[in-house]
N, C-alpha and C positions, 0 to 999 in steps of 0.2 A: 274349584269349589267356590260356590256361590257365598258371599258374605255382606254383611251390611255393615256401615260405618258409624262408629261412636266412640267415647272416650273411655279410658280404663282409669278408675280411680286408684291413684299411685303407680300406674304401670308406666306412665311416661308417655308424651306424643300420641297423636291420634291413632286409634287403634282399630282393627276391624274385628267385631265380634260377632259371636252365633252362639245359641243355645247356653250352655252352663258356663261359657268361658270367662266371662267376667261380669261384673255391676257396673252399670254406666250411671250409679245414683250416688249421690252423697248421704250423709246421714239425715238429712232433712228430703232426701226423695227426689233432691232437684239435680239435673245431670250439670256435673263439673267438669270443668277441661283445667288440668293443671298448667300452671305456665311453664313454658317451654323456652329455652334460649339453644343458640347453635353452638355446638362443639367442633372445632377444629383442631386439626395436627397433622402430623407426617409419621408415617412409618419408613424407619431408616436402618441402614446397615450398619450397625455398631461394630465396626471392622476390630477395635481394639477392645470390644466386651467391656467397657467401662461403664454403661449405663447411660451415658450423656452423649448428645451430639455433636460431634466435634467437628470442626471444619475439615471439609474433602470427604466426610460421610455421607453418601448419597441417599436418597429416599428411594424405596421401592416400590413399583408400581404393581397394580392389580392384585394388591392384599386385600382380601375383604374385612372391612369393619363393621361392627353392628352396635344398635343400641337396645337390643333385646327383640326388636321387631324388623325395623329397616337394615338391610345389608346392603353397602356401598362398597366400589373398590377405589383402591387409591389411584391418583392419576399417575402422570409420567413422573413426577417430582416426589411421589410417595404422599400427596396431599388428601385429606378426606374432609368431609362436612357432613355432622349429623345432626337433627335435633334431639334434645335432651330435656328431661324433666328434672325434680330434684330427689328423684330415687331412681336412677339409671346408672347400670354398669356398662362401660363402653368397653368393646374387647375387639381383638383381632382374632382371625382364623389362621393359625400359624400354616403356611404352604410347605409344601414337601421341599426340600431342600434348604430349608431356614429351621433354624431353633429361637426360642425365645429364652430370657434370664430365666434361672430357677432361684428361689431362695436359700437360707441355710438348711431348709428341711426338703430340699428337692421339689416344692411347689412351682409350677410354671406361673411366670407373671406376663400375663398377656391382657391387661385388664387394668381400667381405671374407674374406681368407683365414685359416682359423684352423687353424695348425700350430703349436700352443705349443711345440713340440720342434724343429720344422723336418721337414724329409724326414728318414725313418728310416733312410736309407742314405747312405754320402758317396760322393757322385756328382762325376764329372769337374767338370762347371759350375754345380755349389752346390746344385741343387735349390732348394727353398722354404726360406728363413731363419726362424728361429724368431720366433712371432708373439707369444709368451706368454700369460699366461692369458686366457680369453675376457672381453671387456669385459662392463660390467653390461648395456649397450645398443649394439646394433650397427645403427646409424640409416645411412639412405641419402638423400642429397639427390639433388632432381630440379628442374627449372625447366620453365616451359612455353614452349613453342615452336611453331614452324608444321608441325611434322613431321606433323599432322594432315591435311595437305593431301593429296589422294587422287592428285595428278598430281606426280611426281618423277623422278628419275634418280640411279642409284647405279653406282659404279665397281668393276669385280671382277678381281682379280688372281688368276692360278693358277701357281703355281712362280716365284716370282723366284729363289730357290734360289743365291744366291751364296755362293761359297766363300771370298771373301776381301774386304778393302776396297776394292780395286781394280775387282773385279766390282759391288760395289755403286755405284763411281763411275761405270762403264758404263752399269749401269742407271739412273743418275741421269740420264745423258746422252741415253740410247737411248730412255726410255720415261718418265721423270718429266717432263724439262723440255718435252716436247711438251704436257703436260696442265696445267702450271700457268698459270693465267690463261685457260684454254681451255675448262674445263667448269663446269655449273651441279649437279653433282650435289651429292646432299645429304650423302652419305658415301661410304667406299669400304669393301672388303671382301678378304681374302685366303683362299683355299682351300688354305691348307697348303703345305709346304716352303718356308717362309719363308726361311730360309737353307739351305746346303747341308752340314750336320754340325757345323759350329762355332758352338756356340751362345752365344757371346760376341759373335756379329755381330749379336745382335736388337737390341743398343742402335744402332750405325751404321745399321742397315736401318731404325729406327723414324724415327730422325733424317731419313733421305733421303725417307722416304715422306711424312712429315709436312710437308716442303715444299709440297704440292698444298694444303693448308691446310683439311682437311676430317677429320671423325671417321674413325677407320678400324678395323675390326672384325675379328679374327682367328680362324683355327683351326688346329690343328697339322697337319704331314705327317710323313712317315715320318722325315725329314732334322731334324724339329726336335725328336726325342726324345732323350732320356737313354739312350744306348745299354747303358751299364752297370747300369741299374736291372734288378733281378732277375726282375721281373715287370711286367705292363703297367699295374699300378696307379700305380707311381711312375714310369714312363716319360716322363710330362709335365710332372714336377716343376719343372724350369727353364722350361719354357715359361710354367707357371703364376705362377712368382715373375714374370714379366714383364707377361703378358697377362691371368692370371685364369682362369676355368675354362674348360675344353676343350669343354663342351657347354653351350649358353645360347641364348635367343631374345630377340628386341626387334622391336617394331612401328613401321613408318612407315607413313601411310595406312592404307589397307586391306590393307595386307601384313603377313604374319608372318613374320619372319626367325628360322630356325633353323640355326646352325652347329654340327655334331657332328664329333666326334674318331673315324673310323673305321678308324683305324690299330692293330691288335692286334700289341704287342709279344710276341714270342715267348721273350724273355729274351736274354742277351748272346750273340751269333754264331750266333742262330737265326732271325733275320729277322722278318719281319711278315705278316700277312694283312688283308685287307679284312674288318671284322668291328665289329659295334655288340654290345656285350654287354648284357647284361640288366637292368643298373641303367639304362643309357642308355636302352633302349626303354621301361622303366618311366617315367623321367624325361619322355619324349616324351610317351607316353600321359596322362600327368598335365598335362603342360603344355600339349597342344592341348584338354584338357576346359575350358579358359578361354578358347578361341579360337572366335569364331561361323563356322557354317560357309560364310557366303558370303566370307569372307577369303580372299586367296590365300596359299597356306602355301610359301615359298621354302626349300628344305633347301640347304646348303653343306655336304660332305664333301670329304674330300682324296682319297681313294681313290674312282673312281667306282663309283656302284651298280651299273652294269652297263655293259658296251662289247661290242662285237662284234669289235675290233680283236683280241683274246685271251681265251683262257679261263682264264689265270692268277689264283690266288686273291690273287695280290700286285697284281692291277690290276681287280678285281672285289669286290664285298661278298659273301662266301659265304652269310650269312643274309637276303639280301634278301626273300625271303617273310615275314619276321617284321615287317619295316617296312612291307612293303604293307598286311599285316593292320591294323596301327595306322592307317593312312591310307585304307583301303579305302572309306570313306564321304566322303572328300573329293573334291570336284569340282575344286577349283582347285589344283593342285600343280605346280612347277615345280622342279626339281632341277638344281644344277650340281656339279661337281667337276673336279679338276686332275689331277695325277700321271702321265699319261700322255704320257712324253717325246717319243712318236713321232707322236700322232694326237690329232687335235682330232675329235670325232666326236658325232652327232645322234642321240639313241635315242628312239623313240616305241614303248612297251612296252603291250600287250594280255594276253591270256590265254595266248598262248604264251610268254610270261613269267611267267606267275603273278599278272597284274595284272588283277584284274576291277572296278576303279572305273569311275564313271561317263564317264570320258572317258580317252583315251590317257594312258599316264604319260611327260611328257617329260623326260628326263635329257640333259644336254648336258655332255659333256666337252671343258673350255676348252682353246682354245689358250694356250699357256705364254708369260710374261714373260720367261723366258729360252730360249725357243724348244727346241732341242735341246741347248745349253749356250752359256754366255758366251764361250767361246772357240772355235766352230766357225765355219766359212763365211769367206768374203772380206770385206776389210775396204772401208768406205767412205772418203771422204775425210777423216772425222775419226778414223780409225782404229778405228772400231767395225766388229767382225765382224757379219755379217748374222745369224747365228743361227737361219737358218729351220728349222724341224720335218721330221722325217723325211719327213712326208706332204706337204711343201712348202710347209705355211701358215708366213707369217712369223710372228715372235714378235711378240707385241703384248699388248693388253689388250682389256676390253669395257667398255661401257657399258649397263647395265640400265635400261630405262624402263617406268615404272609408271603405269597410269591406273585406278584403282580396282583390281579384282582382275583385270585385263588386264595383259600384261608382252608385251615385246620386248626383245630382244638384238642389239647391234650390235659386231662386232669391230672393233678399230681396230689397225691394223700400226703397228709401231714405228718412227718417223723416216721414214715413207712416208705420201703424201697419204691423209688419212682417205677419200677416194672408190676410192682402190685397193684393190679387193675382189677381183680375177679377174685371174689371170696365164695368158696365153695361151703355147701352144708348137706346133708345126708338124711333122709328119715324114709319112714315106711317099715313094712315088715310086720309082725307081731308086737302090738303095743304103740306101733307108729311113733317111735321114738325119735327126736332130732338130735343127730349125732354131729357134734363141731369139731373139727379137727383142730389139732394143735398149730405150730408155728406161728405166724404173724396173725393168724385168727387169733390165738391165746391173749387172755387178759388176765390181769392182777383180779382175783377175788372170784374166778371163775375156773374150773378145772375140766380144760377140753381135753379128750384124748383120742386114743387110737379109734378107728372106724370099722367097728365089728358089726357083722350081720350072720345071723344062722342061716344054712342052708334052707332050713323050713320057712325062713321070712319070704320066700318065692311062692309059698304054697298056702292054700286054705282060702276059702270062698269070703269075698269080701275084704280080704286083706291088701292093702294098698302094698304094691312091689317096691322094693327098694328103690329110691329115687335119688338123685344128685342135682340140687339145686345150686345156680351160679347167680351170683348177683355182680353184674356187668358194672362197673361204676360208670356212672354217668353214661349209662348205655340208652339208645333208643332203638326204632323199629326198624331203621336202617344199619344195625350192626348184624352181622353174620356170627352167629354163635353155635360152635360144635362140640362134640364130645368124642374120645377115642377111648376104649377100653384095652388094657392090655397090648397097646400097638396097632389095635386092630383101624380099620378104615374110620375117619372122621364122619359122624352121622350128625344130622342137624338135631339142636336142642329145640324145645318148643318156646316161644316168648308167652309168658304167663300174661294173662289179664291182670291190671295191677291187684296186688294182695301184699299183704305183710311179710316182711323177710323174716326167714325162721331163725336166722343168727340173732337179730335184733327181740324177737319175741323171747327167746330163749333167755337171754341177759335180764332181759326187763323182769321175768318171772322168777329169776334166780337170784339177782342180786338185791339188796336192801339199800336204803338211806341213797346219800348222794352219788353212791357208786352204780346206780341204777340208770340205763341210758333212757333218753325221752319215749314216751309211749310209741310203739310201732304205728305207722301208717302206710297205707298201699305203695307200693313200690313199683313204677313202670319199668325198671330195668333187671326182673328176674326171669332167667331160662330153666327149664327142666327136662330130665331125661331119665327112664325108667331104665335101671341098670339090667343086661341080658340074663336071662334064664341060664341055668347050667353052669355057673361059674364053679370050679373046683375049689375044694378046701384049700385055703392057703392065701397067700397075699395077691392083690391085683392094683395094678395102677390105672387111675382116672385121669384122663388130661382133657383140659377144657379149652378150647381156642376162641378167642373173638377177634375178628376183623371189622374195623369201625369203618365209617362211610369214607374215610380218607385213605383206606388201605393200611391202616396201622395194625398190625397183630400182637395180640396178648394173650400170653398162655399161663395157666396155672394147673400142679397136678396134685394127687393125694392119693396115698395108698390105704387101700382097703383090705380088709382080712374077712375071708368066711370059713366059719367053722362048723363043724358037725354038730348034732344034738339041737335041744331045743334053745331058742332064743332066751 
């Protein structure tokens, strides 16, 4: 990618910039080069895990170390040297087979903040505290572990987005409690909107998530920003004080994970767009130079790289072609994001999106931990609200599975059986009433019941035939969804063009006040099938089977009753 060289204000070091990437001017419009100095240090094998380099603890060679743009590798003695300015986070990229220390809330300690004077602006939530002069040696401890294993899993959260401690408590009951002691995941990650604006909630949030008991990596979302920062350069200062760099990478097995902040703060009161600036892209390009071609690259961002749900610049990454250009020679790429509170979405991009890589570019917009909001939807017996998303997907989290450079993802609905992956509704017939079965679809404040049709519902001009609709949670165009009636052969269901989920529509129109779910928005994972004519009076079994792109099969069934007489 052709770039021109200039200096980025507050970004440190000589940066290459194009387009919207950065301003090269100070307040007076003159080009400003921040003062730089050289950081040196050693990455070492902390064999006794005490965080101090003791006699006999050797340096580790070939570990990538970065200042947020340049990436160098340690020499045979584990030494590195980098240029930094007074707003630089120095960090290492954890290699497979090694682990970095974690603090008391399971946050990986793989970085050093060099902000001798702290954040340059007074920010409501504090920003980065002053760190003082650059130490003579900035060293990074690691210890050997079994993260070199090619088969492992990880947990993924999108948008916990809590507004107060009470909502953190709700998240702990609704999501975290079901994970504790029930996962073999090696680590977890969150793709932004850790909290919902009050950045002083970072501490109680981390305390809650740490109960899962595994290292947890994070990247910021728009609700994790310092809104009062005058420019994007300092919009994640408070985030950095707690979590470290907003863009970084680490390895497990045959997978190279990259977390990037693609929320471009437009200044106080001016919102944000999805964007990766030039320094970020240059860092990524430099980072990937050290990653073998046969490794899987997993990129996590907050704002979707692309979604067919909307063309909004706040819900899509506006300079996606520049990212594509860096990745175009990569065969193994999987990307995830959050942010879209209305939809989970599966994108398989090709030439029509500007991607010319060896395989379709898979981007998955994850269903959210908070769904459409912690205070939306009917309550269950615990007093926890359903928080279904506007597309009918329950709130929940994911487990990502890796075997070498192959991957699969499984959605896990909050506080519901893990195998519950499909919700059925029925409609059609005279009156075209939506019928919602009981069971796990049933909710407080709403009276689901038996699904009944009259034989006459299959007759009459202009009458929609009785139909079953399946919302396959987090489904996409590469899912195969089929239906069997009364033990007959499975037949393909029709993947509907995005439209409102009948379940959410009925709840929205039936319930009142805070029990109402968020307003429905078109869902990309609905399938339908017209029930066959000639069903005899009595009970009939409808079974729906979904096979995801990785071969995992989910089923659900429901009993319907056909009666005589008029509907």
